[in-house]
DRENVEXRO-529361 format. One line per 2 residues: their letters; for each residue z, y, x of N, C-alpha, C, O. Coordinates in nm, 4 decimals, decimal comma, padded with zeros to 6 digits. Each point is the difference from the previous one (the first is absolute). Example, Ala and Ser with C-alpha at 12.3 -4.5 7.8 and 13.67 -1.06 7.14 Angstrom:
AS	00,7800 -00,5690 01,3190 00,0000 00,1190 -00,0890 00,0000 00,1200 00,0900 00,0665 -00,0019 00,1036 | -00,1385 00,1069 -00,1386 00,0060 00,1190 00,0820 00,0730 00,1090 -00,0770 00,0169 00,1108 00,0509
END
This chain:
MG	-00,2317 -02,0828 00,3436 00,0469 00,0394 -00,1452 -00,0919 00,1695 00,0306 00,0189 00,0564 00,1077 | -00,1214 00,0130 -00,2233 -00,0355 00,0968 00,0264 00,0905 00,0759 00,0058 00,1092 -00,0320 00,0470
SY	-00,1489 00,2009 -00,1149 00,0869 00,0832 -00,1000 -00,0207 00,0402 -00,1006 -00,1187 00,0302 00,0127 | 00,1462 -00,0037 -00,1140 -00,0551 00,0058 -00,1436 00,0798 00,1018 -00,0270 00,1094 00,0303 00,0477
TL	-00,2028 00,0408 -00,1636 00,0615 00,1240 -00,0776 00,0987 -00,0494 -00,1003 -00,0121 -00,1118 -00,0500 | 00,1238 00,2046 00,0149 00,1637 00,0299 -00,0312 -00,0745 -00,0701 -00,1505 00,0899 -00,0702 -00,0463
DE	-00,1916 00,0617 -00,0307 -00,0196 -00,0528 -00,0936 -00,0183 -00,1724 -00,0002 00,0143 -00,0697 -00,1005 | -00,0413 00,0307 00,2066 -00,0742 -00,1421 00,0471 00,1669 -00,0567 00,0111 00,0504 -00,0980 -00,0549
VI	00,0027 00,1842 00,1336 00,1974 -00,0584 00,0767 00,0165 -00,0447 -00,1432 -00,0122 -00,1161 -00,0392 | 00,0461 00,2387 -00,0464 00,0619 -00,0935 -00,1023 -00,0909 -00,0822 -00,1015 00,0520 -00,0683 -00,0881
KR	-00,1222 00,0731 00,0962 -00,0353 -00,1130 -00,0873 00,0157 -00,1818 00,0774 00,0279 -00,1133 -00,0393 | -00,0588 00,1687 00,1418 00,0290 -00,1619 00,0943 00,1378 -00,0457 -00,0265 00,0469 -00,1096 -00,0309
WT	00,0170 00,2560 00,0575 00,1640 -00,0569 -00,0303 00,0495 -00,0117 -00,1046 00,0935 -00,0801 -00,0021 | -00,1213 00,1357 -00,1041 00,0063 -00,0583 -00,1134 -00,0543 -00,1733 -00,0825 00,0520 -00,0616 -00,0931
RG	-00,1450 00,0372 00,1577 -00,1178 -00,1194 -00,0269 00,0841 -00,1173 00,0984 -00,0239 -00,1207 -00,0004 | 00,1121 00,1800 00,0709 00,0702 -00,0921 00,0861 -00,0672 -00,0236 00,1328 00,0683 -00,0571 00,0850
DM	-00,2185 00,0996 -00,0470 -00,0679 -00,0333 00,0942 00,0745 00,0780 00,1663 00,0056 -00,0576 00,1086 | 00,0200 00,1333 -00,1255 00,1059 00,0660 00,1108 00,1408 -00,0492 -00,0045 00,0471 -00,0395 -00,1066
TT	00,0480 00,0400 00,2578 00,1093 -00,0452 00,0062 00,0798 00,1945 -00,0071 -00,0646 00,1019 00,0245 | 00,2136 -00,1076 -00,0645 00,0481 00,1344 00,0163 -00,0524 00,0785 00,1252 -00,0432 00,1151 -00,0062
EQ	00,0535 -00,2057 00,1440 -00,0033 00,0555 00,1283 -00,1294 00,0697 00,0309 -00,0135 00,0966 00,0752 | -00,1012 -00,1730 -00,1594 -00,1721 00,0726 00,0147 -00,0039 00,0839 -00,0506 -00,0487 00,1044 00,0432
VV	00,1095 -00,1236 -00,1761 00,0043 00,1982 -00,1219 00,0620 00,1013 00,1379 -00,0611 00,1006 00,0361 | 00,1927 -00,1482 00,0315 00,0331 00,1012 00,0765 -00,0741 00,0153 00,0489 -00,0557 00,1078 -00,0207
GQ	00,0029 -00,1895 00,1109 -00,0846 00,0242 00,1030 -00,1713 00,1384 -00,0035 -00,0517 00,0973 00,0548 | 00,0395 -00,2039 -00,1720 -00,1180 00,0941 -00,0479 00,0283 00,1310 -00,0728 -00,0967 00,0694 -00,0312
TL	00,2124 -00,0317 00,0033 00,0430 00,1298 -00,0590 00,0213 00,0598 00,1132 -00,0382 00,1156 -00,0183 | 00,0913 -00,1300 00,1650 00,0125 00,0353 00,0891 -00,1506 00,0654 00,0650 -00,0283 00,1155 00,0317
LI	-00,0308 -00,2088 -00,0288 -00,1689 00,0274 00,0035 -00,0331 00,1099 -00,0419 -00,0412 00,0988 00,0608 | 00,0658 -00,1223 -00,2023 -00,0722 00,1404 -00,0857 00,0942 00,1541 00,0219 -00,0455 00,1133 -00,0160
VQ	00,1439 -00,1387 00,0444 00,0593 00,1214 -00,0175 -00,0265 00,0354 00,1868 -00,0564 00,1094 00,0029 | 00,0724 -00,1506 00,1138 -00,0655 00,0252 00,0991 -00,1226 00,0625 -00,0135 -00,0176 00,1093 00,0539
DM	-00,0556 -00,1542 -00,1077 -00,1696 00,0636 -00,0384 00,0027 00,1162 -00,1006 -00,1059 00,0614 -00,0134 | 00,2180 -00,0207 -00,0631 00,0103 00,0859 -00,0831 00,0661 00,1447 00,1031 -00,0345 00,1181 -00,0052
AR	00,1268 -00,1769 00,0835 00,0707 00,0892 00,1087 -00,0889 00,0691 00,0749 00,0106 00,1214 00,0171 | -00,1221 -00,2060 00,0424 -00,0917 00,0267 00,0993 -00,0964 00,1242 -00,1268 -00,0045 00,1229 00,0054
RV	-00,0434 -00,1929 -00,0811 -00,0994 00,0833 -00,0811 00,0518 00,1611 -00,0294 -00,0650 00,1039 -00,0113 | 00,1648 -00,1228 00,0064 00,1123 00,1375 -00,0360 -00,0281 00,0987 00,0815 -00,0565 00,1089 -00,0097
GT	00,1229 -00,1878 00,1167 00,0081 00,0630 00,1290 -00,1556 00,0835 00,0419 -00,0154 00,1147 00,0421 | -00,0422 -00,1742 -00,0590 -00,1747 00,0272 00,0135 00,0140 00,1318 -00,0871 00,0068 00,1161 00,0405
LE	-00,0050 -00,1484 -00,1286 -00,0379 00,1145 -00,1404 00,0647 00,1112 00,1033 -00,0685 00,0837 00,0588 | 00,2193 -00,0971 -00,0455 00,0879 00,0923 00,0175 -00,0765 00,0896 00,1287 -00,0251 00,1203 00,0070
KM	00,0009 -00,2272 00,0859 -00,0309 00,0996 00,1247 -00,1333 00,0994 -00,0125 -00,0086 00,1085 00,0577 | -00,1042 -00,1719 -00,1527 -00,1367 00,0802 -00,0596 00,0401 00,0889 -00,0572 -00,0542 00,1021 00,0425
WE	00,1447 -00,0759 -00,1445 00,0509 00,1181 -00,1207 00,0948 00,1101 00,1356 -00,0293 00,1193 -00,0082 | 00,1135 -00,1495 00,1006 00,0954 00,0734 00,1137 -00,1376 00,0427 00,0737 -00,0091 00,1211 00,0202
EE	-00,0801 -00,1864 00,0155 -00,1267 00,0389 00,0870 -00,0824 00,1501 -00,0913 -00,0103 00,1179 00,0339 | -00,0281 -00,1794 -00,1367 -00,0227 00,0927 -00,1234 00,0188 00,1477 00,0109 -00,0640 00,1007 00,0304
RN	00,2397 -00,1540 -00,0891 00,0746 00,1608 00,0028 -00,0220 00,0537 00,1127 -00,0758 00,0970 -00,0005 | 00,1340 -00,1422 00,1307 -00,0002 00,0580 00,1455 -00,1356 00,0688 -00,0093 00,0082 00,1225 00,0099
GR	-00,0960 -00,1575 -00,0218 -00,1764 00,0656 00,0023 -00,0583 00,1180 -00,0998 -00,0687 00,1008 00,0170 | 00,1225 -00,1562 -00,1140 00,0093 00,1669 -00,1376 00,1198 00,1200 00,0913 -00,0316 00,1081 00,0498
KV	00,0959 -00,1380 -00,0506 00,1395 00,0491 00,1031 -00,0747 00,1004 00,1025 -00,0024 00,1225 -00,0124 | -00,0468 -00,1834 00,0968 -00,0541 00,0213 00,0882 -00,0966 00,0993 00,0338 -00,0021 00,0899 00,0841
GK	-00,1316 -00,1568 -00,2310 -00,1105 00,0975 -00,0387 00,0847 00,1565 -00,0462 -00,0208 00,1085 00,0542 | 00,1035 -00,1309 -00,1503 00,0247 00,1177 -00,0418 00,1013 00,0797 00,0811 00,0322 00,0962 -00,0699
NE	00,0363 -00,0931 00,1933 00,0069 00,0827 00,0940 -00,1125 00,0377 00,0995 -00,0182 00,1077 00,0567 | -00,0459 -00,2117 -00,0501 -00,1253 00,0823 00,0754 -00,1023 00,1156 -00,0642 -00,0794 00,0707 00,0621
GE	00,1148 -00,0744 -00,2530 -00,0786 00,0677 -00,0474 00,0319 00,1073 -00,0055 -00,0747 00,0964 -00,0167 | 00,2021 -00,0952 00,0312 00,0615 00,1192 -00,0594 00,0391 00,0947 00,1208 00,0302 00,1175 -00,0213
A	-00,0319 -00,1857 00,1817 00,0245 00,1293 00,1063 -00,0764 00,0926 00,0043 00,0199 00,0930 00,0782
END
């Protein structure tokens, strides 16, 4: 089974096309992907924030 969007999972489960176990598995895959994406954004934000601080310090010196 491929991975679905959260809306697709809900629709399929509501129609009875997926078991509870399948819904839990798909939901965990969605949460895992979201956690990876948030981690990437946090890393980018922190790098940008640190870059700005370095730039300010260099400019003030």
